C-alpha positions in Angstrom: 103.7 21.2 -27.5 107.1 22.5 -26.6 110.4 20.7 -27.2 112.5 21.3 -24.1 116.0 20.2 -22.9 116.5 19.0 -19.4 116.8 21.7 -16.7 119.9 23.7 -17.3 123.1 22.5 -15.5 125.3 25.2 -14.2 128.2 22.8 -13.5 128.2 21.7 -17.2 128.3 25.3 -18.4 131.1 26.1 -16.0 133.2 23.2 -17.3 132.6 24.4 -20.9 133.5 28.0 -20.2 136.7 26.9 -18.3 137.8 24.7 -21.1 137.3 27.4 -23.8 139.1 30.0 -21.6 142.1 27.8 -21.5 142.2 27.6 -25.3 141.9 31.2 -26.5 143.1 30.3 -29.9 140.4 27.7 -30.6 138.5 30.0 -32.9 141.5 29.7 -35.3 140.5 26.1 -35.9 136.8 25.9 -35.1 134.6 28.1 -37.2 131.7 27.6 -34.8 133.6 29.7 -32.2 134.1 32.7 -34.4 131.7 35.5 -33.8 129.2 36.4 -31.1 128.6 32.9 -30.0 125.9 31.6 -27.6 125.5 28.3 -25.9 122.2 26.5 -26.0 120.8 24.5 -23.1 122.5 21.2 -22.4 121.0 18.2 -24.2 121.2 14.8 -22.5 123.2 12.4 -24.6 122.3 8.7 -24.5 124.3 5.8 -26.0 123.5 2.1 -26.8 126.7 0.1 -26.6 127.6 -3.2 -28.0 125.4 -5.5 -30.0 122.0 -4.1 -30.8 119.0 -6.2 -29.7 116.8 -7.4 -32.6 113.8 -7.7 -30.4 112.3 -6.2 -27.2 112.6 -2.6 -26.0 115.8 -1.2 -27.6 115.7 2.0 -25.5 115.9 0.1 -22.2 119.6 -0.4 -23.0 120.3 3.3 -23.6 122.5 4.9 -21.0 123.2 8.6 -20.5 126.9 9.4 -21.1 126.9 13.2 -20.8 125.6 16.3 -22.5 125.7 18.2 -25.8 125.5 21.9 -25.9 124.6 23.6 -29.3 126.9 26.5 -30.2 125.1 29.2 -32.4 126.0 32.6 -33.6 129.4 31.6 -35.1 130.2 31.0 -38.7 128.8 27.5 -38.5 126.8 25.6 -35.9 128.7 23.5 -33.4 127.9 20.9 -30.8 130.0 20.8 -27.6 130.6 17.4 -25.9 130.7 17.1 -22.1 131.1 13.8 -20.3 130.7 12.8 -16.7 133.8 11.6 -15.0 134.7 10.7 -11.4 136.3 14.1 -10.9 133.3 16.0 -12.4 132.3 17.2 -15.8 134.9 17.0 -18.6 135.0 19.0 -21.9 135.6 16.5 -24.7 135.6 18.7 -27.8 133.3 20.2 -30.5 131.5 18.7 -33.5 130.9 20.8 -36.5 129.1 20.0 -39.8 126.2 17.8 -40.6 124.9 16.6 -37.2 124.8 20.0 -35.4 123.2 21.7 -38.4 120.6 19.0 -38.8 119.9 19.0 -35.0 118.8 22.7 -35.2 116.6 22.0 -38.2 115.1 18.9 -36.6 114.1 20.7 -33.4 112.5 23.5 -35.4 110.6 21.1 -37.5 109.4 19.1 -34.5 108.1 22.3 -32.9 106.1 23.0 -36.1 104.7 19.5 -36.8 104.0 18.5 -33.2 102.5 21.8 -32.1 99.1 20.2 -31.6 100.4 18.0 -28.7 99.5 19.2 -25.2 102.6 17.8 -23.5 106.2 18.8 -23.4 108.7 16.5 -25.1 112.2 16.2 -23.6 114.9 16.8 -26.1 117.6 14.0 -26.1 120.3 12.7 -28.4 120.7 9.0 -29.1 123.9 7.4 -30.4 124.3 3.8 -31.5 127.9 3.3 -32.5 127.5 -0.3 -33.7 125.1 0.9 -36.4 126.7 4.4 -37.0 123.4 5.9 -36.1 122.5 9.1 -34.4 119.1 10.7 -33.8 117.1 13.3 -32.1 115.1 11.6 -29.3 111.9 13.4 -28.3 111.0 11.7 -25.1 107.5 11.7 -23.7 106.7 10.8 -20.1 103.1 9.8 -20.8 102.8 9.4 -24.5 104.8 8.3 -27.6 108.5 9.0 -28.1 109.5 10.3 -31.5 112.8 10.2 -33.4 114.6 12.1 -36.2 117.7 10.6 -37.8 120.7 12.9 -38.0 123.1 11.0 -40.2 121.4 11.3 -43.6 122.1 13.1 -46.8 118.7 14.8 -46.9 118.9 18.6 -47.3 115.7 19.2 -45.3 113.4 17.5 -42.8 109.8 16.7 -43.5 106.9 15.5 -41.4 107.6 12.0 -42.6 111.1 12.1 -41.1 109.6 12.3 -37.6 109.1 8.7 -36.6 107.5 7.1 -33.6 109.5 3.9 -34.0 113.2 3.9 -33.5 113.6 0.6 -35.4 112.1 2.0 -38.6 115.0 4.5 -38.7 117.8 2.0 -38.0 119.8 0.5 -40.8 118.3 -2.8 -41.9 119.5 -5.8 -39.9 120.6 -8.8 -41.8 117.6 -10.9 -42.8 117.4 -14.5 -41.8 118.2 -16.9 -44.6 115.4 -19.0 -46.0 115.3 -22.7 -45.4 116.6 -23.2 -48.8 119.5 -21.0 -48.3 120.2 -22.5 -44.9 120.7 -25.9 -46.4 124.4 -26.5 -46.4 125.9 -26.8 -49.8 127.5 -30.2 -50.5 130.8 -30.2 -52.2 130.7 -32.1 -55.5 132.3 -35.6 -55.2 135.7 -35.7 -56.8 135.8 -37.6 -60.0 136.9 -41.3 -59.6 140.5 -41.9 -60.1 141.4 -43.6 -63.3 143.1 -46.9 -62.6 144.4 -49.2 -65.2 142.8 -52.5 -65.3 145.2 -55.4 -64.4 146.5 -57.1 -67.4 145.9 -54.2 -69.7 148.8 -53.1 -71.7 
């Protein structure tokens, strides 16, 4: 099995190189751009907007929003964001830190654990803003998709972190209340007002 990105996109790379050339001092602020850097192949980025469906095929609502290009060879790992606009491809910035680093580790682990599979898995990134969730999405055309969460505190990735169900990785949805808890609480009746009986002193 081989984890592969979608066929390289020359226009995306051109937009990235042009943006970086216009900002020659970026390496003063971005440690991922310091050194003999190399750009990885563009990775398709998908997003699920709005309210997340509790049932059905969640991935049917995912839409491709652009590309992410890993930056390696610098002081840290980076991830370049490129979006599709009406005028072409637009460079949107660079992410450094936990997500790019875990992405590299996740792909290496997937190559190791899923080596027995005969097919190629397409490397994607999935983002669900409403749940603050990001994951590696290993897409299979004929088999089972697999996912690896990126926004976690774990220092490493194990075989158990590669999941075939996206919902198992999502933050828990609010559970339905039991019938008992759904029964509306009645406010206690106010105490009867104390009235003086007529004729009392």
